[in-house]
DRENLOSE-960989 format. One record per atom (N, C-alpha, C): x, y, z. Coordinates in steps of 0.1 Angstrom, whole numbers, padded with zeros to 4 digits, always signed. Example, Ala and Ser with C-alpha at 12.3 -4.5 7.8 and 13.67 -1.06 7.14 Angstrom:
+0132-0057+0078 +0123-0045+0078 +0132-0033+0078 +0128-0022+0071 +0137-0011+0071 +0129+0000+0079 
***
This chain:
-0089+0213-0115 -0101+0219-0120 -0097+0231-0128 -0100+0231-0141 -0096+0243-0149 -0104+0255-0146 -0098+0266-0147 -0106+0279-0145 -0116+0281-0156 -0127+0287-0152 -0138+0290-0162 -0133+0300-0172 -0125+0309-0169 -0120+0319-0178 -0113+0313-0190 -0105+0302-0187 -0098+0295-0198 -0108+0289-0208 -0118+0283-0203 -0129+0278-0212 -0135+0289-0220 -0138+0300-0214 -0144+0311-0221 -0135+0316-0232 -0122+0318-0229 -0113+0323-0240 -0112+0313-0251 -0112+0300-0248 -0111+0290-0258 -0123+0290-0267 -0135+0292-0262 -0147+0292-0270 -0147+0305-0279 -0143+0316-0273 -0142+0328-0281 -0133+0327-0293 -0121+0320-0290 -0111+0318-0300 -0116+0309-0311 -0123+0299-0308 -0129+0290-0318 -0139+0297-0327 -0147+0305-0320 -0158+0312-0328 -0151+0321-0338 -0141+0328-0334 -0134+0337-0343 -0128+0330-0355 -0122+0318-0352 -0115+0310-0362 -0126+0305-0372 -0137+0301-0367 -0148+0296-0376 -0153+0307-0386 -0155+0319-0381 -0160+0330-0389 -0150+0334-0400 -0137+0333-0396 -0126+0337-0406 -0125+0327-0417 -0128+0314-0414 -0125+0304-0424 -0137+0298-0431 -0149+0304-0428 -0161+0299-0435 -0160+0298-0450 -0153+0308-0456 -0152+0309-0470 -0144+0298-0476 -0136+0291-0468 -0127+0281-0473 -0134+0267-0474 -0145+0266-0468 -0153+0254-0470 -0151+0243-0459 -0139+0243-0452 -0137+0233-0442 -0126+0238-0432 -0127+0234-0420 -0117+0237-0410 -0114+0225-0402 -0103+0225-0394 -0099+0215-0384 -0097+0222-0371 -0103+0217-0361 -0102+0223-0347 -0096+0213-0338 -0086+0218-0330 -0080+0209-0320 -0075+0217-0308 -0074+0211-0297 -0069+0218-0285 -0056+0212-0281 -0046+0220-0280 -0033+0215-0277 -0028+0222-0264 -0023+0214-0254 -0018+0219-0242 -0003+0220-0243 +0003+0232-0242 +0017+0234-0244 +0025+0229-0231 +0037+0224-0233 +0046+0221-0222 +0057+0231-0221 +0065+0231-0210 +0075+0241-0209 +0087+0239-0218 +0086+0229-0228 +0098+0225-0236 +0099+0234-0248 +0099+0247-0247 +0101+0256-0258 +0090+0255-0269 +0094+0253-0282 +0084+0253-0292 +0077+0240-0294 +0080+0229-0287 +0074+0216-0289 +0061+0215-0281 +0051+0208-0286 +0038+0207-0279 +0034+0193-0279 +0028+0188-0268 +0024+0174-0268 +0012+0172-0277 +0011+0160-0283 +0000+0157-0292 -0010+0148-0284 -0021+0154-0280 -0031+0145-0274 -0046+0150-0277 -0047+0157-0288 -0060+0162-0291 -0067+0154-0302 -0080+0154-0302 -0088+0147-0312 -0093+0158-0322 -0088+0157-0335 -0091+0167-0345 -0105+0164-0351 -0113+0175-0352 -0126+0173-0358 -0127+0182-0371 -0134+0177-0381 -0136+0184-0393 -0150+0190-0394 -0150+0203-0399 -0163+0210-0401 -0167+0209-0415 -0162+0199-0422 -0165+0197-0436 -0159+0184-0440 -0163+0178-0451 -0158+0165-0455 -0150+0166-0468 -0137+0164-0467 -0129+0165-0479 -0132+0154-0489 -0129+0157-0502 -0132+0147-0512 -0123+0135-0510 -0129+0122-0510 -0121+0110-0507 -0109+0109-0517 -0098+0105-0510 -0086+0103-0518 -0078+0115-0520 -0082+0127-0515 -0074+0139-0517 -0063+0140-0508 -0053+0149-0510 -0042+0150-0501 -0047+0155-0487 -0057+0164-0487 -0062+0169-0475 -0067+0157-0466 -0074+0148-0472 -0079+0136-0464 -0068+0128-0458 -0058+0126-0467 -0046+0117-0462 -0039+0124-0451 -0037+0137-0451 -0030+0144-0441 -0038+0143-0428 -0051+0146-0429 -0060+0145-0418 -0060+0131-0411 -0061+0121-0419 -0061+0107-0414 -0048+0104-0407 -0036+0108-0414 -0023+0105-0408 -0021+0112-0395 -0026+0125-0394 -0024+0133-0382 -0033+0127-0371 -0045+0122-0374 -0054+0117-0364 -0048+0103-0359 -0043+0095-0368 -0037+0082-0364 -0025+0084-0355 -0017+0094-0358 -0005+0096-0350 -0009+0101-0336 -0020+0110-0336 -0024+0115-0323 -0030+0104-0315 -0038+0095-0321 -0044+0084-0314 -0033+0075-0308 -0023+0072-0316 -0012+0063-0311 -0004+0069-0300 -0002+0083-0300 +0005+0089-0289 -0003+0089-0276 -0016+0090-0277 -0024+0091-0265 -0030+0077-0261 -0027+0067-0268 -0033+0054-0265 -0030+0049-0251 -0017+0051-0246 -0013+0046-0233 -0020+0053-0222 -0025+0065-0224 -0031+0073-0213 -0046+0076-0215 -0052+0069-0224 -0066+0073-0227 -0076+0065-0219 -0073+0054-0213 -0083+0046-0206 -0085+0051-0191 -0096+0048-0185 -0099+0052-0172 -0094+0042-0162 -0088+0046-0151 -0083+0037-0141 -0092+0038-0128 -0097+0027-0124 -0106+0027-0112 -0097+0030-0099 -0103+0038-0091 -0096+0043-0079 -0103+0038-0067 -0097+0030-0058 -0103+0024-0046 -0094+0027-0034 -0099+0036-0026 -0092+0039-0013 -0078+0044-0015 -0075+0052-0025 -0062+0057-0027 -0060+0068-0017 -0049+0068-0010 -0046+0078+0001 -0038+0090-0005 -0042+0102-0002 -0035+0114-0007 -0038+0126+0001 -0030+0136-0002 -0032+0150+0004 -0037+0159-0007 -0048+0166-0004 -0053+0175-0014 -0047+0189-0011 -0040+0194-0021 -0033+0207-0020 -0038+0217-0030 -0038+0230-0027 -0042+0240-0036 -0029+0244-0044 -0032+0249-0056 -0021+0255-0065 -0021+0270-0063 -0009+0276-0065 -0008+0290-0063 -0018+0298-0072 -0021+0310-0067 -0031+0319-0074 -0025+0322-0088 -0034+0322-0098 -0029+0324-0111 -0026+0311-0119 -0026+0300-0112 -0023+0287-0119 -0035+0284-0128 -0032+0275-0138 -0043+0271-0147 -0053+0263-0140 -0049+0255-0129 -0058+0247-0122 -0059+0251-0107 -0069+0246-0100 -0071+0251-0086 -0064+0242-0076 -0064+0229-0078 -0058+0220-0068 -0054+0207-0074 -0047+0199-0066 -0043+0186-0070 -0042+0177-0058 -0041+0164-0061 -0039+0154-0050 -0025+0148-0051 -0018+0148-0040 -0004+0141-0039 -0006+0128-0032 -0004+0117-0040 -0007+0104-0034 +0004+0100-0024 +0000+0091-0015 +0010+0085-0005 +0011+0071-0008 +0024+0066-0008 +0036+0073-0006 +0040+0083-0017 +0047+0093-0014 +0051+0103-0024 +0059+0096-0035 +0056+0100-0047 +0062+0093-0059 +0052+0084-0066 +0041+0081-0059 +0030+0073-0065 +0023+0081-0076 +0021+0094-0075 +0015+0102-0085 +0009+0115-0079 +0008+0125-0088 +0002+0138-0085 -0007+0141-0097 -0019+0145-0095 -0028+0148-0105 -0040+0156-0100 -0048+0162-0110 -0059+0170-0106 -0071+0162-0102 -0081+0168-0096 -0093+0161-0091 -0105+0170-0092 -0116+0163-0093 -0129+0170-0094 -0140+0162-0088 -0149+0168-0081 -0160+0161-0075 -0170+0156-0085 -0176+0144-0082 -0186+0138-0091 -0199+0146-0090 -0201+0153-0079 -0213+0162-0077 -0209+0174-0069 -0218+0183-0067 -0215+0196-0060 -0211+0194-0046 -0218+0184-0039 -0215+0181-0025 -0200+0177-0023 -0196+0167-0032 -0182+0163-0031 -0172+0174-0035 -0176+0181-0045 -0167+0192-0050 -0165+0202-0038 -0176+0205-0031 -0174+0215-0019 -0165+0209-0009 -0167+0196-0006 -0158+0189+0004 -0144+0189+0000 -0141+0187-0013 -0127+0188-0018 -0121+0202-0015 -0129+0212-0018 -0124+0226-0015 -0121+0228-0001 -0129+0222+0008 -0127+0224+0022 -0115+0216+0027 -0111+0206+0020 -0100+0197+0024 -0086+0202+0019 -0086+0212+0010 -0074+0217+0005 -0065+0222+0016 -0052+0217+0015 -0042+0221+0025 -0045+0219+0039 -0054+0210+0042 -0059+0207+0056 -0048+0200+0064 -0049+0201+0077 -0039+0194+0085 -0047+0185+0095 -0039+0179+0104 -0046+0170+0114 -0052+0158+0107 -0064+0154+0112 -0070+0142+0107 -0075+0143+0092 -0075+0156+0087 -0080+0158+0074 -0068+0160+0064 -0056+0158+0069 -0044+0160+0060 -0044+0150+0049 -0047+0138+0052 -0047+0127+0043 -0061+0121+0041 -0065+0119+0029 -0079+0115+0026 -0079+0102+0017 -0088+0093+0020 -0090+0081+0011 -0100+0085+0000 -0097+0082-0012 -0105+0086-0024 -0109+0074-0032 -0121+0075-0037 -0127+0065-0046 -0132+0073-0059 -0131+0066-0070 -0136+0072-0082 -0130+0066-0095 -0128+0075-0105 -0121+0070-0117 -0111+0081-0122 -0100+0076-0127 -0089+0085-0131 -0087+0084-0146 -0086+0095-0153 -0084+0096-0167 -0073+0105-0170 -0063+0100-0178 -0051+0108-0182 -0052+0112-0196 -0059+0122-0199 -0060+0127-0213 -0057+0142-0214 -0049+0147-0205 -0044+0161-0205 -0054+0171-0201 -0065+0168-0193 -0075+0178-0190 -0073+0184-0176 -0062+0181-0169 -0061+0187-0156 -0046+0186-0152 -0043+0190-0140 -0029+0190-0135 -0022+0177-0138 -0010+0179-0143 -0001+0168-0147 -0008+0159-0158 -0018+0164-0165 -0024+0157-0176 -0035+0147-0171 -0038+0146-0158 -0047+0136-0154 -0057+0142-0144 -0069+0136-0144 -0080+0141-0135 -0087+0129-0128 -0088+0129-0115 -0096+0120-0108 -0110+0126-0105 -0120+0119-0110 -0134+0123-0107 -0137+0115-0094 -0139+0123-0083 -0141+0117-0070 -0155+0114-0067 -0158+0101-0065 -0172+0097-0062 -0175+0095-0047 -0164+0094-0040 -0165+0091-0025 -0152+0094-0019 -0152+0099-0007 -0140+0102+0001 -0142+0099+0016 -0131+0096+0023 -0132+0092+0037 -0119+0097+0044 -0121+0102+0056 -0109+0107+0064 -0113+0107+0079 -0103+0109+0087 -0106+0110+0101 -0109+0096+0107 -0116+0096+0118 -0119+0083+0126 -0131+0076+0119 -0130+0073+0107 -0141+0066+0100 -0135+0053+0094 -0142+0042+0096 -0138+0029+0091 -0148+0024+0080 -0143+0016+0071 -0151+0010+0061 -0145-0003+0056 -0153-0011+0049 -0148-0024+0045 -0155-0028+0032 -0147-0034+0023 -0153-0038+0010 -0145-0050+0004 -0151-0057-0005 -0144-0069-0011 -0132-0065-0020 -0123-0074-0021 -0111-0073-0030 -0112-0086-0039 -0112-0084-0052 -0113-0096-0061 -0103-0094-0072 -0093-0103-0073 -0084-0103-0084 -0075-0091-0086 -0072-0084-0075 -0063-0073-0076 -0049-0078-0079 -0042-0072-0088 -0029-0076-0093 -0018-0066-0088 -0007-0072-0083 +0004-0063-0079 +0016-0071-0074 +0025-0065-0066 +0036-0071-0061 +0036-0069-0046 +0044-0076-0038 +0045-0075-0024 +0059-0070-0020 +0059-0060-0011 +0071-0053-0007 +0072-0054+0008 +0084-0053+0013 +0086-0052+0027 +0087-0037+0031 +0081-0034+0043 +0082-0020+0047 +0081-0020+0062 +0079-0008+0068 +0078-0007+0082 +0066+0002+0085 +0059+0000+0097 +0049+0008+0102 +0050+0009+0117 +0050+0021+0122 +0052+0023+0137 +0064+0015+0142 +0075+0016+0134 +0088+0010+0138 +0087-0006+0137 +0077-0011+0132 +0076-0026+0131 +0076-0030+0117 +0080-0043+0114 +0079-0048+0100 +0065-0049+0095 +0063-0046+0082 +0050-0047+0076 +0052-0052+0062 +0040-0056+0056 +0040-0061+0042 +0031-0052+0034 +0035-0048+0022 +0028-0039+0014 +0024-0046+0001 +0012-0044-0003 +0007-0048-0016 +0008-0036-0025 +0017-0036-0035 +0018-0025-0044 +0010-0028-0057 +0000-0020-0059 -0009-0022-0071 -0001-0021-0084 -0003-0030-0093 +0003-0029-0106 -0004-0019-0114 +0003-0013-0124 -0002-0003-0132 +0005+0010-0131 +0000+0021-0138 +0006+0033-0139 +0008+0041-0125 -0001+0038-0116 +0000+0044-0103 +0001+0033-0092 +0013+0031-0087 +0015+0020-0078 +0011+0022-0064 -0002+0023-0061 -0007+0026-0048 -0003+0015-0038 -0001+0019-0025 +0002+0009-0015 -0010+0006-0006 -0011-0007-0002 -0020-0012+0008 -0013-0022+0017 -0015-0021+0030 -0009-0031+0038 -0016-0045+0035 -0009-0056+0036 -0014-0069+0033 -0011-0079+0043 -0021-0087+0048 -0019-0097+0058 -0029-0109+0055 -0025-0120+0061 -0035-0131+0061 -0035-0136+0076 -0040-0128+0084 -0039-0130+0099 -0047-0142+0104 -0056-0148+0095 -0063-0160+0099 -0058-0172+0093 -0047-0171+0086 -0042-0183+0078 -0027-0183+0078 -0020-0191+0087 -0006-0190+0088 +0001-0194+0075 -0004-0204+0068 +0003-0209+0056 +0002-0198+0045 -0010-0191+0044 -0011-0180+0035 -0002-0168+0038 -0001-0166+0051 +0008-0155+0056 +0023-0158+0052 +0027-0171+0053 +0040-0176+0049 +0042-0174+0034 +0032-0176+0026 +0033-0173+0012 +0035-0158+0009 +0028-0150+0016 +0030-0135+0015 +0044-0132+0018 +0050-0137+0029 +0063-0134+0033 +0073-0139+0022 +0070-0151+0016 +0080-0157+0007 +0080-0149-0006 +0070-0141-0010 +0069-0133-0022 +0074-0119-0020 +0077-0115-0007 +0082-0102-0004 +0094-0098-0012 +0094-0087-0019 +0106-0081-0025 +0112-0090-0036 +0104-0099-0041 +0109-0108-0052 +0106-0102-0066 +0096-0093-0066 +0092-0088-0079 +0081-0097-0085 +0077-0107-0078 +0067-0116-0084 +0053-0109-0085 +0046-0112-0096 +0033-0106-0098 +0022-0116-0092 +0014-0111-0084 +0004-0119-0077 -0010-0113-0078 -0020-0122-0077 -0034-0117-0077 -0040-0121-0063 -0047-0111-0057 -0052-0114-0043 -0067-0112-0043 -0074-0120-0034 -0088-0118-0031 -0089-0117-0016 -0099-0110-0011 -0101-0109+0003 -0110-0097+0007 -0106-0090+0018 -0114-0079+0022 -0104-0067+0024 -0109-0055+0020 -0101-0043+0022 -0107-0035+0034 -0098-0033+0044 -0102-0025+0055 -0096-0011+0054 -0104-0001+0055 -0100+0013+0053 -0102+0021+0066 -0092+0029+0070 -0093+0037+0082 -0088+0029+0094 -0078+0020+0091 -0072+0012+0102 -0058+0017+0104 -0052+0015+0116 -0038+0019+0119 -0028+0010+0112 -0026+0012+0100 -0016+0004+0092 -0011+0012+0080 -0003+0006+0072 +0003+0014+0060 -0008+0020+0052 -0007+0033+0050 -0017+0041+0042 -0031+0040+0048 -0032+0036+0061 -0045+0035+0067 -0054+0024+0061 -0047+0014+0055 -0055+0003+0049 -0049-0010+0053 -0057-0021+0050 -0052-0034+0051 -0060-0044+0043 -0054-0051+0034 -0060-0062+0027 -0059-0075+0035 -0070-0080+0040 -0070-0093+0047 -0072-0103+0036 -0062-0111+0033 -0062-0120+0021 -0069-0133+0024 -0077-0137+0015 -0083-0151+0016 -0078-0160+0006 -0072-0154-0005 -0066-0163-0016 -0056-0155-0023 -0044-0161-0026 -0033-0155-0033 -0029-0164-0045 -0028-0158-0057 -0024-0166-0068 -0011-0160-0074 -0001-0168-0077 +0011-0164-0083 +0009-0163-0098 +0010-0151-0104 +0008-0149-0118 +0021-0151-0126 +0032-0145-0120 +0045-0145-0127 +0056-0144-0117 +0065-0154-0117 +0076-0154-0107 +0085-0142-0110 +0090-0136-0099 +0099-0125-0100 +0113-0129-0101 +0121-0120-0107 +0135-0122-0108 +0143-0111-0102 +0136-0103-0093 +0143-0092-0087 +0155-0095-0079 +0166-0089-0081 +0178-0091-0073 +0180-0078-0065 +0179-0080-0052 +0181-0069-0042 +0195-0063-0043 +0195-0050-0044 +0208-0043-0045 +0216-0044-0032 +0228-0044-0033 +0237-0043-0021 +0244-0030-0020 +0245-0025-0009 +0252-0012-0007 +0267-0015-0009 +0273-0007-0019 +0288-0010-0021 +0296-0009-0009 +0303-0020-0006 +0312-0020+0006 +0322-0009+0006 +0326-0005-0006 +0336+0005-0008 +0331+0019-0011 +0318+0022-0007 +0313+0035-0010 +0321+0046-0004 +0327+0044+0007 +0335+0054+0013 +0347+0057+0005 +0353+0046-0002 +0365+0048-0010 +0360+0055-0023 +0349+0051-0029 +0344+0057-0041 +0342+0072-0040 +0338+0076-0028 +0334+0090-0026 +0344+0098-0017 +0355+0092-0015 +0365+0098-0005 +0369+0112-0008 +0370+0116-0021 +0374+0129-0024 +0362+0138-0028 +0350+0134-0025 +0339+0142-0028 +0336+0153-0017 +0332+0165-0020 +0329+0175-0010 +0316+0170-0003 +0314+0176+0009 +0303+0173+0017 +0294+0185+0018 +0281+0184+0015 +0272+0195+0017 +0265+0192+0031 +0265+0202+0040 +0259+0200+0053 +0247+0210+0053 +0236+0205+0055 +0224+0213+0057 +0220+0214+0071 +0226+0224+0078 +0224+0226+0092 +0210+0229+0096 +0203+0236+0087 +0189+0240+0090 +0180+0227+0091 +0183+0217+0083 +0174+0206+0083 +0181+0193+0086 +0193+0194+0092 +0200+0183+0099 +0203+0171+0090 +0209+0173+0079 +0214+0162+0071 +0226+0166+0063 +0234+0156+0058 +0245+0159+0050 +0245+0149+0038 +0251+0153+0027 +0252+0144+0016 +0265+0148+0008 +0272+0138+0002 +0284+0140-0006 +0280+0141-0021 +0289+0148-0028 +0286+0149-0042 +0299+0151-0050 +0299+0147-0063 +0312+0147-0071 +0316+0162-0073 +0329+0163-0075 +0335+0176-0077 +0328+0184-0089 +0324+0176-0099 +0318+0182-0111 +0304+0186-0109 +0298+0182-0098 +0283+0185-0096 +0281+0200-0093 +0269+0204-0095 +0265+0218-0091 +0253+0218-0082 +0254+0225-0071 +0244+0226-0061 +0236+0239-0063 +0223+0238-0061 +0214+0250-0061 +0205+0249-0049 +0201+0261-0044 +0193+0261-0032 +0180+0270-0034 +0169+0265-0028 +0156+0272-0030 +0148+0272-0017 +0142+0284-0015 +0133+0285-0004 +0119+0285-0008 +0109+0290+0000 +0095+0290-0004 +0093+0299-0016 +0084+0295-0025 +0080+0303-0036 +0065+0306-0036 +0058+0300-0026 +0044+0302-0025 +0039+0296-0012 +0026+0297-0010 +0020+0291+0002 +0005+0290+0000 -0002+0281+0007 -0016+0279+0006 -0023+0292+0010 -0033+0295+0002 -0040+0308+0004 -0046+0310+0018 -0051+0298+0024 -0057+0300+0037 -0047+0300+0049 -0034+0300+0045 -0024+0301+0055 -0020+0316+0058 -0024+0325+0050 -0020+0339+0051 -0026+0345+0064 -0018+0350+0073 -0023+0356+0085 -0032+0369+0082 -0041+0371+0091 -0050+0383+0088 -0043+0396+0089 -0032+0397+0096 -0025+0410+0098 -0014+0412+0089 -0012+0403+0078 -0001+0405+0069 -0006+0404+0055 +0001+0411+0046 -0002+0408+0031 +0007+0397+0026 +0006+0394+0014 +0013+0382+0008 +0028+0384+0008 +0032+0396+0004 +0046+0399+0004 +0053+0398+0018 +0046+0404+0028 +0052+0403+0041 +0053+0389+0046 +0042+0381+0043 +0042+0367+0048 +0053+0359+0041 +0055+0362+0028 +0066+0355+0020 +0079+0357+0027 +0082+0370+0031 +0094+0373+0037 +0096+0365+0050 +0085+0364+0058 +0085+0356+0070 +0089+0341+0067 +0083+0336+0057 +0085+0322+0053 +0100+0320+0049 +0105+0329+0042 +0119+0328+0037 +0129+0329+0049 +0126+0337+0059 +0134+0337+0071 +0133+0324+0079 +0121+0319+0080 +0119+0307+0088 +0125+0295+0081 +0122+0293+0068 +0126+0280+0062 +0139+0281+0054 +0144+0294+0051 +0157+0296+0045 +0157+0291+0030 +0168+0293+0023 +0169+0288+0010 +0174+0274+0009 +0174+0267+0021 +0179+0253+0021 +0167+0244+0022 +0155+0249+0020 +0142+0241+0021 +0143+0230+0010 +0148+0234-0002 +0149+0225-0013 +0163+0226-0019 +0170+0215-0020 +0184+0214-0025 +0184+0206-0037 +0190+0211-0048 +0192+0204-0060 +0207+0201-0063 +0209+0189-0067 +0223+0185-0071 +0222+0181-0085 +0229+0188-0094 +0229+0184-0108 +0243+0178-0112 +0242+0167-0118 +0255+0160-0122 +0253+0154-0136 +0262+0158-0145 +0261+0152-0159 +0247+0153-0165 +0241+0141-0167 +0228+0141-0174 +0217+0138-0164 +0219+0141-0151 +0209+0138-0141 +0208+0148-0130 +0198+0146-0121 +0195+0156-0111 +0190+0148-0098 +0192+0155-0087 +0186+0150-0074 +0180+0162-0067 +0168+0161-0062 +0162+0171-0054 +0159+0165-0040 +0163+0173-0029 +0160+0169-0016 +0151+0179-0009 +0139+0175-0006 +0129+0184+0000 +0128+0182+0015 +0128+0192+0023 +0128+0191+0037 +0114+0187+0042 +0112+0181+0054 +0099+0176+0059 +0089+0188+0060 +0094+0200+0063 +0085+0211+0064 +0078+0215+0051 +0083+0209+0040 +0078+0212+0026 +0069+0200+0022 +0064+0192+0031 +0056+0181+0028 +0044+0184+0019 +0042+0176+0009 +0031+0179+0000 +0034+0190-0010 +0048+0194-0011 +0052+0205-0020 +0044+0218-0015 +0043+0219-0002 +0035+0230+0004 +0040+0244+0000 +0054+0246+0000 +0059+0259-0003 +0068+0259-0016 +0072+0248-0021 +0080+0247-0032 +0079+0234-0039 +0077+0233-0052 +0075+0220-0059 +0087+0211-0057 +0099+0217-0056 +0112+0210-0054 +0113+0199-0064 +0113+0202-0077 +0115+0192-0087 +0105+0194-0098 +0106+0185-0108 +0097+0186-0120 +0082+0185-0115 +0073+0193-0122 +0059+0193-0118 +0050+0187-0128 +0055+0182-0140 +0047+0176-0150 +0055+0167-0159 +0048+0158-0166 +0056+0148-0174 +0052+0149-0189 +0043+0158-0192 +0038+0159-0206 +0029+0148-0210 +0026+0147-0223 +0017+0137-0228 +0025+0126-0236 +0022+0114-0233 +0029+0103-0239 +0027+0090-0232 +0036+0081-0234 +0035+0068-0227 +0043+0069-0214 +0036+0065-0203 +0042+0065-0190 +0043+0051-0185 +0055+0046-0182 +0057+0032-0178 +0060+0032-0163 +0052+0027-0154 +0056+0027-0140 +0068+0018-0137 +0077+0024-0128 +0089+0017-0124 +0089+0015-0109 +0096+0006-0104 +0099+0005-0090 +0114+0000-0089 +0120+0005-0079 +0135+0001-0077 +0138+0002-0062 +0146-0007-0058 +0151-0007-0044 +0165+0000-0044 +0166+0011-0036 +0179+0018-0036 +0183+0021-0022 +0196+0023-0020 +0201+0027-0007 +0201+0042-0005 +0194+0047+0005 +0195+0061+0009 +0203+0061+0022 +0216+0065+0022 +0224+0062+0033 +0227+0047+0034 +0225+0042+0046 +0227+0027+0048 +0214+0019+0048 +0203+0025+0045 +0190+0018+0046 +0185+0016+0032 +0179+0004+0029 +0173+0001+0017 +0158+0006+0016 +0155+0014+0006 +0141+0019+0004 +0136+0014-0010 +0122+0013-0010 +0116+0010-0023 +0110+0022-0029 +0116+0026-0040 +0112+0039-0047 +0103+0036-0059 +0094+0045-0061 +0085+0044-0072 +0089+0055-0083 +0087+0051-0095 +0091+0061-0106 +0083+0058-0119 +0087+0066-0129 +0081+0065-0142 +0092+0066-0153 +0091+0058-0163 +0098+0060-0175 +0089+0066-0185 +0093+0077-0191 +0084+0086-0199 +0089+0086-0213 +0080+0083-0223 +0083+0084-0237 +0073+0094-0243 +0077+0106-0246 +0068+0117-0250 +0064+0115-0265 +0052+0119-0267 +0046+0120-0281 +0044+0135-0283 +0052+0141-0291 +0051+0156-0293 +0052+0159-0308 +0047+0171-0311 +0048+0176-0325 +0057+0188-0326 +0064+0189-0338 +0073+0200-0340 +0065+0212-0345 +0072+0222-0349 +0066+0235-0354 +0057+0233-0366 +0060+0222-0374 +0053+0219-0386 +0041+0209-0384 +0039+0205-0371 +0029+0196-0368 +0032+0181-0371 +0045+0179-0373 +0049+0165-0375 +0052+0158-0362 +0048+0146-0361 +0050+0138-0348 +0064+0135-0347 +0069+0138-0335 +0084+0136-0332 +0085+0126-0320 +0093+0116-0321 +0097+0107-0311 +0111+0104-0312 +0117+0098-0301 +0131+0095-0302 +0137+0091-0289 +0150+0090-0288 +0157+0085-0276 +0164+0096-0269 +0164+0108-0274 +0171+0119-0267 +0163+0122-0254 +0170+0127-0244 +0165+0129-0231 +0154+0139-0229 +0151+0147-0240 +0140+0156-0240 +0127+0148-0244 +0129+0136-0249 +0117+0128-0253 +0116+0115-0245 +0127+0110-0240 +0127+0097-0233 +0135+0098-0220 +0129+0097-0208 +0136+0099-0196 +0130+0091-0185 +0135+0092-0173 +0129+0085-0161 +0131+0094-0149 +0123+0092-0139 +0125+0099-0126 +0119+0090-0115 +0124+0091-0103 +0120+0084-0091 +0118+0093-0079 +0111+0087-0069 +0109+0094-0057 +0108+0084-0045 +0113+0089-0034 +0111+0081-0021 +0110+0091-0010 +0102+0087+0000 +0100+0096+0012 +0105+0089+0024 +0114+0095+0032 +0120+0090+0043 +0111+0091+0055 +0114+0084+0066 +0106+0084+0078 +0103+0097+0084 +0112+0107+0083 +0110+0120+0089 +0102+0129+0079 +0098+0125+0068 +0091+0133+0058 +0100+0139+0047 +0113+0137+0048 +0122+0142+0038 +0118+0135+0025 +0117+0142+0014 +0114+0137+0001 +0125+0138-0008 +0130+0127-0015 +0141+0127-0024 +0137+0123-0037 +0140+0131-0048 +0136+0127-0061 +0149+0128-0070 +0149+0119-0080 +0161+0119-0089 +0157+0114-0102 +0165+0117-0113 +0161+0113-0126 +0170+0119-0136 +0166+0118-0149 +0174+0123-0161 +0169+0137-0164 +0179+0145-0167 +0177+0159-0171 +0174+0160-0186 +0165+0169-0190 +0162+0171-0204 +0175+0174-0212 +0176+0168-0224 +0188+0171-0232 +0184+0167-0246 +0187+0176-0256 +0183+0173-0270 +0194+0165-0277 +0205+0162-0271 +0215+0155-0279 +0218+0141-0272 +0220+0141-0259 +0222+0128-0252 +0210+0120-0252 +0212+0107-0251 +0201+0097-0251 +0198+0091-0238 +0187+0085-0237 +0183+0078-0224 +0193+0067-0221 +0199+0060-0231 +0209+0050-0228 +0222+0057-0223 +0225+0069-0228 +0237+0077-0223 +0235+0079-0208 +0223+0084-0204 +0220+0086-0190 +0222+0074-0181 +0217+0063-0186 +0217+0050-0178 +0232+0045-0177 +0240+0048-0187 +0254+0042-0187 +0263+0052-0180 +0261+0065-0181 +0271+0075-0177 +0268+0082-0164 +0255+0083-0160 +0251+0091-0149 +0243+0084-0138 +0235+0075-0142 +0226+0069-0132 +0233+0063-0120 +0244+0056-0122 +0251+0049-0112 +0257+0059-0102 +0262+0071-0107 +0267+0081-0098 +0256+0087-0090 +0244+0089-0095 +0233+0094-0087 +0230+0085-0076 +0230+0072-0078 +0228+0062-0067 +0239+0063-0057 +0251+0065-0061 +0262+0067-0051 +0260+0079-0043 +0256+0090-0049 +0253+0102-0041 +0242+0099-0030 +0232+0092-0034 +0221+0088-0025 +0226+0080-0014 +0236+0071-0017 +0241+0062-0006 +0249+0070+0004 +0253+0082+0001 +0261+0090+0011 +0252+0099+0020 +0239+0099+0017 +0230+0107+0025 +0231+0103+0040 +0231+0112+0049 +0231+0109+0064 +0222+0119+0071 +0213+0113+0079 +0205+0122+0088 +0213+0124+0100 +0214+0137+0104 +0222+0140+0116 +0213+0142+0128 +0218+0139+0140 +0211+0140+0152 +0207+0154+0155 
***
């Protein structure tokens, strides 16, 4: 939710610009949200004219070309996405941030974006749920999601309904499209329906009343096949993400060709001369190449309602640094890539973002990949990002360099450890360079991860 002061400043700025340019006969007004990428800015605004240029003039041609380029860059993120029982944690952003709060979807890596209540009652409830614990830590949300740059990470969910705690609900499922994954819940095998689209939300899936249909679900597990399901959605149940789709009908849309990765039998040989980083505070170790660089980070902020009554912010930050140390977030940089390992105590990026916090404006392609973290296979969610940006002269810029085209993934382990990895921004190396020269080494690093007793 954007701060009111930002809107006021924008209105004042527009008024001044209009007064200054009245004598010129026409103006163009646009809103551009800058990214941290130096002088480049994402193109996602709709330009409006306060006058009509003469048809066929150079002014009209430039305006039309600029508008068409802007529309093309924003096309992939302009439509609304229906949200049905998406599970997430509502977290506040540090004081002074442009926005107030955001929701971190579960499983982590599915998405992070801003949210706003459809009415004052829901808005107030969202505020009350910020940084909550216990039965209010995770909330099921319904509404519509739009990614046009108007909130945290460029997306905003307008919440029409929410549910948490010991509350159950049920609603029909018709024609939902996605893939089926294998997972675990309460140490037992489980099946997950991963929703197709930009935000791969998880729901448990079963056909408990039909053995043949359940066998079909099992046969499609981890194949990458695209299926459509009908049935009933149960929310607030003890299962994956607090949900379960009881399937009545399953249709195969597209057969999958996914090949499950195998952990290299010689991973010990491949990494034999690599140093070992031991995180004694959070009980894990990981190996890394000699050329890699390690960086360590502690808390950089905290939820406002966590501040004790007898301390000021500076005193409490010192307490957090002593408690969580600078090993709360560990970064491994290698060649054209990076890995961030966030400790369970930092769940929901509570004290440190521990990795990139935004993806800019452009085309976002959802990815999924099965990777080995240590000796166990995990299903990671990610995004391939193709940015649409303008240079200092307002010209649309696109390309294959890693500042414009990159990918990142995330997976959360059973103990709450969050691991993210991806391509680092680079104005000379390309996305293909990353995939050929760096990506495989990042996966080898992940395969050396070990949780210690």
